[in-house]
C-alpha positions as CSV (number, residue, x, y, z in Angstrom):
1,X,-39.0,30.9,-22.1
2,X,-41.4,30.7,-24.9
3,X,-41.0,28.0,-27.5
4,X,-39.3,29.1,-30.7
5,X,-40.8,27.7,-33.9
6,X,-38.6,27.7,-37.0
7,X,-39.3,26.7,-40.5
8,X,-36.7,26.8,-43.3
9,X,-38.0,28.4,-46.6
10,X,-36.1,29.5,-49.8
11,X,-36.0,33.0,-48.2
12,X,-34.3,31.6,-45.2
13,X,-31.6,30.1,-47.5
14,X,-31.1,33.3,-49.1
15,X,-30.5,34.9,-45.7
16,X,-27.9,32.2,-44.7
17,X,-26.1,32.8,-48.0
18,X,-26.0,36.6,-47.3
19,X,-24.5,36.2,-44.0
20,X,-21.8,33.8,-45.3
21,X,-21.0,36.3,-48.1
22,X,-20.8,39.1,-45.5
23,X,-18.5,37.1,-43.4
24,X,-16.2,36.3,-46.3
25,X,-15.8,39.8,-47.5
26,X,-15.7,41.7,-44.3
27,X,-14.8,39.2,-41.5
28,X,-17.0,37.1,-39.4
29,X,-20.3,38.6,-37.8
30,X,-21.0,37.5,-34.2
31,X,-24.4,36.0,-33.5
32,X,-26.3,38.1,-30.9
33,X,-29.3,35.7,-30.1
34,X,-30.9,32.4,-30.8
35,X,-32.6,32.2,-34.3
36,X,-36.3,32.8,-34.4
37,X,-38.6,34.7,-32.1
38,X,-37.8,35.4,-28.6
39,X,-40.6,36.7,-26.2
40,X,-38.6,39.1,-24.0
41,X,-41.3,40.6,-21.8
42,X,-45.1,40.9,-21.4
43,X,-46.3,37.4,-21.6
44,X,-47.4,34.8,-19.1
45,X,-49.5,37.6,-17.5
46,X,-52.4,36.8,-15.2
47,X,-55.0,39.7,-14.8
48,X,-58.7,40.3,-14.7
49,X,-61.1,40.9,-17.6
50,X,-60.7,44.1,-19.6
51,X,-57.3,44.6,-18.0
52,X,-54.4,46.3,-20.0
53,X,-51.1,45.2,-18.6
54,X,-48.7,48.1,-18.1
55,X,-45.8,45.8,-19.6
56,X,-46.0,45.8,-23.4
57,X,-45.4,42.5,-25.2
58,X,-41.9,42.7,-26.3
59,X,-40.2,40.3,-28.9
60,X,-36.8,40.0,-30.3
61,X,-36.3,38.3,-33.8
62,X,-33.0,36.8,-35.0
63,X,-32.1,35.4,-38.3
64,X,-30.9,31.7,-38.7
65,X,-27.4,33.0,-38.3
66,X,-28.3,34.6,-35.0
67,X,-28.2,38.2,-36.2
68,X,-30.9,40.8,-35.2
69,X,-33.7,40.7,-37.9
70,X,-33.8,44.5,-38.7
71,X,-36.8,46.3,-40.3
72,X,-38.8,43.0,-40.8
73,X,-42.6,42.9,-40.3
74,X,-43.9,41.1,-37.2
75,X,-47.7,40.4,-37.2
76,X,-49.5,40.2,-33.8
77,X,-52.9,38.4,-33.8
78,X,-55.2,37.8,-30.9
79,X,-56.4,34.2,-30.7
80,X,-60.0,32.8,-29.8
81,X,-59.8,30.5,-26.9
82,X,-62.1,29.0,-24.3
83,X,-65.6,30.1,-24.8
84,X,-64.7,33.1,-26.9
85,X,-65.5,33.0,-30.5
86,X,-63.7,36.1,-31.2
87,X,-60.1,37.0,-30.2
88,X,-59.9,37.2,-26.4
89,X,-56.8,39.3,-26.3
90,X,-56.3,42.3,-28.6
91,X,-53.2,44.4,-29.5
92,X,-52.0,47.7,-30.7
93,X,-48.8,49.5,-31.6
94,X,-47.5,51.5,-28.5
95,X,-48.1,54.7,-30.6
96,X,-51.5,53.8,-31.9
97,X,-55.1,53.3,-30.6
98,X,-57.6,51.7,-30.6
99,X,-56.8,48.1,-29.6
100,X,-57.4,45.8,-32.5
101,X,-57.7,42.1,-33.2
102,X,-54.3,42.2,-34.9
103,X,-51.6,44.6,-35.8
104,X,-48.2,44.6,-37.7
105,X,-45.1,46.2,-36.5
106,X,-41.6,46.4,-38.0
107,X,-38.7,45.5,-35.9
108,X,-36.1,48.2,-34.8
109,X,-32.3,48.0,-35.4
110,X,-32.0,45.7,-32.6
111,X,-34.5,43.3,-34.2
112,X,-37.2,44.1,-31.5
113,X,-40.9,44.8,-31.8
114,X,-43.5,45.7,-29.1
115,X,-47.3,46.1,-28.9
116,X,-49.8,47.0,-26.2
117,X,-52.1,44.2,-25.0
118,X,-55.6,44.4,-23.7
119,X,-57.3,41.2,-22.1
120,X,-60.8,40.4,-23.1
121,X,-64.1,39.6,-21.5
122,X,-64.2,35.8,-21.3
123,X,-62.3,34.3,-18.3
124,X,-59.7,31.6,-19.1
125,X,-56.6,31.5,-21.3
126,X,-55.8,34.0,-24.0
127,X,-53.2,34.1,-26.7
128,X,-51.3,36.3,-29.1
129,X,-50.0,34.6,-32.1
130,X,-46.6,36.2,-33.2
131,X,-45.5,35.4,-36.8
132,X,-42.7,36.9,-39.0
133,X,-43.9,36.0,-42.5
134,X,-40.6,37.0,-44.2
135,X,-38.6,34.6,-42.2
136,X,-41.3,32.0,-41.6
137,X,-41.1,32.1,-37.8
138,X,-44.1,31.8,-35.3
139,X,-44.7,31.7,-31.7
140,X,-47.5,32.5,-29.3
141,X,-47.6,34.6,-26.1
142,X,-50.1,33.3,-23.5
143,X,-52.2,35.1,-20.9
144,X,-54.5,34.0,-18.0
145,X,-57.7,36.0,-17.8
146,X,-59.3,36.0,-14.4
147,X,-63.0,36.9,-13.7
148,X,-63.9,40.4,-12.6
149,X,-65.6,41.4,-9.4
150,X,-69.0,39.4,-8.6
151,X,-72.2,41.2,-9.5
152,X,-74.7,38.5,-9.3
153,X,-75.5,35.0,-8.1
154,X,-77.2,32.3,-10.2
155,X,-78.4,29.0,-8.8
156,X,-79.2,25.9,-11.1
157,X,-81.7,24.6,-11.6
158,X,-83.8,27.6,-11.1
159,X,-87.1,25.6,-10.8
160,X,-87.3,21.9,-10.8
161,X,-89.6,19.0,-9.9
162,X,-88.6,16.2,-7.7
163,X,-90.3,13.2,-6.1
164,X,-90.9,13.0,-2.4
165,X,-88.1,11.7,-0.2
166,X,-85.4,12.2,-2.7
167,X,-82.2,14.3,-2.6
168,X,-80.1,16.3,-5.1
169,X,-77.4,18.9,-5.4
170,X,-78.0,22.5,-6.2
171,X,-75.3,24.4,-8.2
172,X,-74.6,28.1,-7.5
173,X,-72.1,30.5,-9.2
174,X,-71.2,34.0,-8.5
175,X,-70.9,35.8,-11.8
176,X,-68.9,38.9,-12.9
177,X,-70.4,41.5,-15.3
178,X,-69.7,39.3,-18.3
179,X,-71.1,36.1,-16.8
180,X,-67.8,34.6,-15.9
181,X,-68.1,32.4,-12.9
182,X,-66.1,33.0,-9.8
183,X,-65.0,30.4,-7.1
184,X,-66.6,32.3,-4.2
185,X,-68.2,30.3,-1.6
186,X,-72.1,30.1,-1.5
187,X,-74.3,28.9,1.2
188,X,-78.0,27.6,1.0
189,X,-81.0,27.6,3.2
190,X,-84.6,26.2,2.6
191,X,-87.5,28.0,4.4
192,X,-90.5,25.6,3.8
193,X,-91.7,22.3,5.0
194,X,-91.6,20.7,1.5
195,X,-87.8,20.4,1.5
196,X,-84.6,21.2,3.5
197,X,-81.1,22.1,2.3
198,X,-77.6,21.6,3.7
199,X,-75.3,24.7,3.7
200,X,-73.4,23.1,0.7
201,X,-76.5,22.8,-1.4
202,X,-77.9,19.2,-0.9
203,X,-81.7,19.4,-1.1
204,X,-83.9,16.6,0.5
205,X,-87.6,16.6,-0.4
206,X,-90.1,15.9,2.3
207,X,-93.7,17.1,1.8
208,X,-95.7,17.4,-1.5
209,X,-95.8,21.0,-2.5
210,X,-93.5,24.0,-3.4
211,X,-90.2,24.7,-1.6
212,X,-88.1,27.7,-1.7
213,X,-84.2,27.4,-1.4
214,X,-82.2,30.6,-1.1
215,X,-78.6,30.9,-1.9
216,X,-76.2,33.7,-0.9
217,X,-72.6,34.7,-0.7
218,X,-70.5,36.8,1.6
219,X,-70.9,40.0,-0.6
220,X,-74.7,39.9,-0.3
221,X,-75.5,38.5,-3.6
222,X,-78.5,36.1,-3.6
223,X,-80.8,34.0,-5.8
224,X,-83.7,31.6,-5.2
225,X,-84.4,28.1,-6.4
226,X,-87.9,26.7,-6.4
227,X,-88.3,22.9,-5.9
228,X,-91.7,21.3,-6.6
229,X,-92.2,18.0,-4.6
230,X,-94.5,15.9,-6.7
231,X,-96.2,12.5,-6.3
232,X,-94.8,9.6,-8.3
233,X,-96.7,8.7,-11.4
234,X,-96.4,7.9,-15.1
235,X,-98.5,9.5,-17.9
236,X,-99.2,8.7,-21.4
237,X,-99.8,11.9,-23.7
238,X,-100.1,12.8,-27.3
239,X,-97.5,14.7,-29.2
240,X,-97.3,15.9,-32.8
241,X,-95.8,12.6,-33.9
242,X,-97.8,10.1,-31.7
243,X,-98.0,9.1,-28.0
244,X,-95.3,9.4,-25.4
245,X,-95.1,7.5,-22.0
246,X,-93.0,9.3,-19.4
247,X,-92.7,9.6,-15.5
248,X,-93.9,12.9,-14.0
249,X,-90.3,13.9,-13.1
250,X,-89.4,13.8,-16.8
251,X,-87.5,10.4,-16.7
252,X,-87.9,7.3,-18.6
253,X,-89.5,9.0,-21.6
254,X,-90.3,6.8,-24.6
255,X,-92.5,6.8,-27.7
256,X,-95.2,4.2,-28.2
257,X,-94.1,2.2,-31.4
258,X,-96.1,2.3,-34.4
259,X,-98.3,5.4,-33.6
260,X,-97.6,8.2,-35.9
261,X,-100.7,10.3,-34.8
262,X,-103.0,10.3,-31.9
263,X,-105.7,12.7,-30.7
264,X,-106.9,11.2,-27.4
265,X,-105.4,8.5,-25.3
266,X,-106.5,6.5,-22.1
267,X,-105.1,3.6,-19.9
268,X,-106.8,0.4,-19.2
269,X,-107.4,-0.1,-15.4
270,X,-104.6,-2.5,-15.4
271,X,-102.2,0.0,-16.8
272,X,-100.9,-2.4,-19.5
273,X,-103.0,-1.3,-22.5
274,X,-103.6,2.1,-24.3
275,X,-106.6,3.0,-26.3
276,X,-106.5,6.0,-28.5
277,X,-108.2,7.9,-31.4
278,X,-106.3,8.5,-34.5
279,X,-107.5,12.1,-35.1
280,X,-109.8,14.9,-34.1
281,X,-111.6,14.6,-37.5
282,X,-112.0,11.5,-39.5
283,X,-110.8,9.0,-36.8
284,X,-110.9,5.4,-35.6
285,X,-110.0,3.7,-32.2
286,X,-107.0,1.7,-31.8
287,X,-105.4,-0.3,-28.9
288,X,-101.8,-1.1,-28.1
289,X,-100.0,-2.8,-25.2
290,X,-97.2,0.0,-25.7
291,X,-94.6,-2.4,-27.1
292,X,-96.3,-4.0,-30.1
293,X,-97.9,-2.0,-33.2
294,X,-101.5,-0.9,-32.6
295,X,-104.5,-2.6,-33.9
296,X,-108.0,-1.5,-34.8
297,X,-110.3,-1.7,-31.8
298,X,-113.5,-2.2,-33.7
299,X,-113.2,-4.0,-37.1
300,X,-116.9,-3.8,-37.8
301,X,-117.7,0.0,-38.4
302,X,-121.3,-0.6,-39.4
303,X,-123.4,2.4,-38.4
304,X,-120.3,4.5,-37.6
305,X,-118.3,6.9,-39.9
306,X,-115.8,8.1,-37.3
307,X,-114.9,7.4,-33.6
308,X,-113.4,9.7,-31.0
309,X,-112.2,10.3,-27.5
310,X,-112.2,6.9,-25.8
311,X,-112.3,6.2,-22.1
312,X,-112.2,3.0,-20.1
313,X,-114.7,2.4,-17.4
314,X,-112.8,2.0,-14.1
315,X,-114.1,-1.6,-13.8
316,X,-112.5,-2.3,-17.2
317,X,-115.7,-3.8,-18.7
318,X,-116.3,-1.1,-21.4
319,X,-114.7,1.4,-23.5
320,X,-116.9,4.4,-24.0
321,X,-116.4,6.8,-27.0
322,X,-118.4,9.2,-29.2
323,X,-119.0,8.4,-32.8
324,X,-120.7,9.7,-35.8
325,X,-123.3,7.8,-37.9
326,X,-126.8,6.7,-37.9
327,X,-127.9,10.2,-38.9
328,X,-126.2,11.8,-35.9
329,X,-123.2,14.3,-36.1
330,X,-122.0,12.8,-32.8
331,X,-123.4,10.4,-30.1
332,X,-122.4,8.2,-27.3
333,X,-121.3,4.5,-27.7
334,X,-119.5,1.9,-25.9
335,X,-117.6,-1.5,-26.7
336,X,-116.0,-4.3,-25.0
337,X,-112.2,-4.0,-24.6
338,X,-111.7,-6.8,-27.0
339,X,-113.6,-4.8,-29.6
340,X,-116.8,-6.8,-29.5
341,X,-120.4,-5.7,-28.9
342,X,-120.3,-2.0,-30.0
343,X,-123.5,-0.5,-29.0
344,X,-125.2,3.0,-29.2
345,X,-126.2,4.2,-25.6
346,X,-127.6,7.7,-26.3
347,X,-128.8,10.1,-25.8
348,X,-132.1,9.6,-27.5
349,X,-132.0,12.9,-29.2
350,X,-129.3,15.5,-29.8
351,X,-127.2,17.1,-32.4
352,X,-123.7,17.0,-31.0
353,X,-123.2,14.8,-28.0
354,X,-119.5,13.8,-27.2
355,X,-116.6,14.0,-24.8
356,X,-118.0,10.9,-23.1
357,X,-116.8,10.0,-19.5
358,X,-118.2,6.8,-17.7
359,X,-118.5,6.3,-14.0
360,X,-116.7,3.4,-12.4
361,X,-119.3,0.9,-13.3
362,X,-120.5,2.6,-16.4
363,X,-124.0,3.1,-15.1
364,X,-123.7,6.9,-15.5
365,X,-121.9,8.8,-18.3
366,X,-120.9,12.4,-18.2
367,X,-120.8,14.1,-21.6
368,X,-121.1,17.5,-23.2
369,X,-123.7,18.5,-25.7
370,X,-124.9,21.7,-27.6
371,X,-128.6,20.7,-26.9
372,X,-128.6,23.2,-24.1
373,X,-126.9,26.2,-25.5
374,X,-125.9,25.9,-29.2
375,X,-123.2,26.9,-30.3
376,X,-121.7,26.3,-26.9
377,X,-121.4,23.0,-25.1
378,X,-122.9,22.2,-21.7
379,X,-122.2,19.3,-19.2
380,X,-124.8,16.6,-18.9
381,X,-125.1,13.3,-17.0
382,X,-126.8,10.4,-18.9
383,X,-128.4,7.5,-16.6
384,X,-127.6,4.7,-19.1
385,X,-130.3,2.2,-18.0
386,X,-133.2,4.9,-18.2
387,X,-131.7,7.1,-20.9
388,X,-132.5,10.1,-18.7
389,X,-130.1,13.0,-19.0
390,X,-129.5,15.7,-16.4
391,X,-128.0,19.1,-17.1
392,X,-125.1,19.9,-14.8
393,X,-123.2,23.0,-16.0
394,X,-122.8,25.3,-19.0
395,X,-119.7,25.7,-21.0
396,X,-117.9,22.5,-20.4
397,X,-115.2,20.2,-22.2
398,X,-113.4,17.1,-21.4
399,X,-115.3,15.7,-18.4
400,X,-113.6,13.0,-16.2
401,X,-114.8,11.2,-13.1
402,X,-112.6,11.0,-10.1
403,X,-111.8,7.7,-8.4
404,X,-114.8,6.7,-6.3
405,X,-117.0,8.9,-8.4
406,X,-117.4,11.8,-5.8
407,X,-116.5,14.5,-8.4
408,X,-116.5,15.2,-12.1
409,X,-113.6,17.4,-13.3
410,X,-114.0,19.3,-16.5
411,X,-112.5,22.2,-18.6
412,X,-114.2,25.5,-18.9
413,X,-111.5,28.1,-19.5
414,X,-110.1,27.0,-16.1
415,X,-110.3,23.5,-14.5
416,X,-113.5,23.0,-12.5
417,X,-115.1,20.2,-10.4
418,X,-118.6,19.4,-9.3
419,X,-120.5,16.6,-7.7
420,X,-122.6,14.2,-9.9
421,X,-125.8,15.8,-8.6
422,X,-124.8,19.1,-10.0
423,X,-123.9,20.8,-6.6
424,X,-120.6,22.1,-5.3
425,X,-119.3,23.7,-8.4
426,X,-115.9,25.2,-7.9
427,X,-112.9,26.3,-10.0
428,X,-109.6,24.9,-8.8
429,X,-107.3,26.9,-11.0
430,X,-106.9,30.7,-10.6
431,X,-110.1,32.6,-11.4
432,X,-110.2,34.6,-14.8
433,X,-110.2,33.8,-18.4
434,X,-107.0,31.8,-18.8
435,X,-107.9,29.0,-21.2
436,X,-106.8,25.6,-20.4
437,X,-106.4,23.0,-23.2
438,X,-109.0,20.2,-23.6
439,X,-108.1,17.0,-21.9
440,X,-107.4,16.2,-18.2
441,X,-107.0,13.2,-15.8
442,X,-107.1,12.3,-12.2
443,X,-104.3,10.8,-10.1
444,X,-105.1,7.1,-8.9
445,X,-105.9,8.3,-5.4
446,X,-107.9,11.3,-6.7
447,X,-105.8,14.0,-4.9
448,X,-104.5,15.6,-8.2
449,X,-105.7,16.6,-11.7
450,X,-103.3,16.8,-14.5
451,X,-104.0,19.1,-17.4
452,X,-102.3,21.4,-20.0
453,X,-102.2,25.1,-18.7
454,X,-102.5,28.3,-20.5
455,X,-98.6,28.4,-20.9
456,X,-98.7,25.1,-22.9
457,X,-97.1,23.1,-20.0
458,X,-98.6,20.3,-18.1
459,X,-99.8,21.2,-14.6
460,X,-100.5,19.2,-11.5
461,X,-103.5,20.7,-9.6
462,X,-104.2,19.6,-6.1
463,X,-107.9,19.6,-5.8
464,X,-108.1,20.2,-2.0
465,X,-106.2,23.4,-1.9
466,X,-105.8,24.5,-5.6
467,X,-102.1,24.2,-5.4
468,X,-100.5,24.2,-9.1
469,X,-97.2,22.8,-9.8
470,X,-96.0,23.2,-13.4
471,X,-94.1,20.3,-14.9
472,X,-91.5,22.3,-16.9
473,X,-90.1,19.4,-19.0
474,X,-93.5,18.9,-20.7
475,X,-93.8,21.6,-23.3
476,X,-94.7,19.3,-26.2
477,X,-97.3,17.0,-24.5
478,X,-101.0,17.3,-24.6
479,X,-104.1,15.5,-23.3
480,X,-102.4,13.4,-20.6
481,X,-103.7,10.3,-19.1
482,X,-102.4,9.1,-15.7
483,X,-101.4,5.5,-15.5
484,X,-103.5,3.6,-12.7
């Protein structure tokens, strides 16, 4: 039996007085029911979405004296519940359509009122609030809305990245036409060497690469989850508000303190210090141990009016960068990691020479220049001791030597690699004109390159077979540097 809610009001006292007067003048009137609202039928119904129960919602209203409340107005209002922002149960008088969010009905001579009920689209609880404003009564009729027939299957996550030799649980849900989940059993199976899956959805990663896991139910609904098995690693990258350090699987993300703006960033070979440029335009170089506020790298700026794109040599003896000054729009420089001994290294002539990338020992420097093909930039190799520069490739940005110096990676619409002798040029991203963002780096073992792809997300590119793994968590990161 539903709970009866009563509230005394001046109007209720008037009704009590009227009952007393009637009993005094004409003899006692016997009560016929408990005071308040009694839900007689049509509540506590469980049915599926969009159902219209055959039994109307029937209520009986009695005064405080227990007499039928005749010809009083009863208001029925659907209530929001669960995920439903609008009423999830609707009502209408038995002689009136359409179904509405609320309706008002007068009681008959027996104090009864009834309405039709329609269940909504959101599975879960639903309710109809019943009020009698004239008497101050209120109650609620409750309903259980079950999901409809399954029409689709959705697995979560749909695409994820996981380190090698790890496990995690997939979630799969059968949905009805409104997206309500059903408790139907789902089974899983993986069909690649990169990962395996138990029937219950536990995925174990094995080999670096892409794995497909299929999910299905007994009614033939199916969905696919992709799992990218990635190498472990940590990167630093620029954002609109500074520098972020984060693991490749998206975990352990943190901001470098004291850095409000950065354009290029690189790790020291020890992986404990970052060097970065403050801007793409008027810029100076700074270093930080990632926990303390940054400090200016070169305090003596004589001969330079701006500094850009720093890179450590892999032996840690120098930081190479490009700078404006001495009558040159941009030229190649280097400085000791403690900020001492800044020196111009070339080339001897040129108008716009930058994007400097040193070999492991700093004896050779890859860079880009417009001296070959103004206004475009070509890739060159400077032999520091002799000052001789070799032309390697046209249309190039952001060169970077691989560990061991066997290859130079660079951006030219896609990501390309070649040998330092200018031979073996090949594109390791899909052929075409999809523009990659400037800035790339190699993994410590030289198997992978990380770069920002045309979609704006960071990508891992395996150099050997051109496999590309998108890192979906990194939509706001740019110019990544892989921690050694």
